N, C-alpha and C positions, 0 to 999 in steps of 0.2 A: 242810259237815258236819264241824265241828271235833270232835275226840275220837272219831270213828267211822272204821271201816275199810271200804274198798270190797271188792267181791268179789275183784278181782284181788289186792289186798294180802292178803286172807285166804288165798287159795290159796298165795301165797308163804310166809306164816307157817306154814301147815300142812305144806307140803312141806319146809320147813327143819327141822321137828322130826320128820319121818317117817324111819324107818330104811329103807334100800333093801331090806333083807331082810324087814322087817315094816312095810308102809305103814300109815298111819293109816286106821282104818275107823270110820265113823259110821253111825248108823241112818238110814233114809229119812226118818223124822220129824225127826231133828236136821238133816239136810240141807235139808229143806223150811223149817224154822224159820230156818236161817241165810240161806237165799235170800230170805226175806220181810223180815227186819229185820237191819240192820247190827249187828255186834258192837262194843261200846265198846272203845277202845284200852286202857283201864285193865284190862278183863277179860283181854285177850290178854297184857298185861304181867304180870298176877298169875299167870296160868297158866304163863307162861315161868319166873317166879320159883319157883313150886312145883316144876316139872320140874327146874330146876337144883338146887334143894335136895335133891330125891330122888336125883339123880345123884351129888351130893357124898356123901350118906350111904351110898349103895351102894358108891362107890369106897373110902370109908374102911373100910367093913365088909370089903370084899374085901382091902384092904391088911392089916387086922388079922387076917384069917384065914390069911394066908400064914405058912408056917414062918419063924422068925427067920433061919435060915441062908441062905435064898434072897435076902433083902434086903441082905445084906452081902457085900462083896468083900474078899478079903485084900490087904493091901499087899504089893507085890512086893519 
């Protein structure tokens, strides 16, 4: 099954992206669909790329929202 992910690998991928405070939640229908057919590796990689892009944009927005004086330290 080249290019496809097993159930065990899928569990590792989802747990790696889940926050300990806010675990990933999916509907029963989605869980049933995942159990029936494997997810292509390309889809998982694309999802990870989108998540990384969103995280970068959020970090940049948070940095831009900081007051300028908090980001600088005075030279002693």
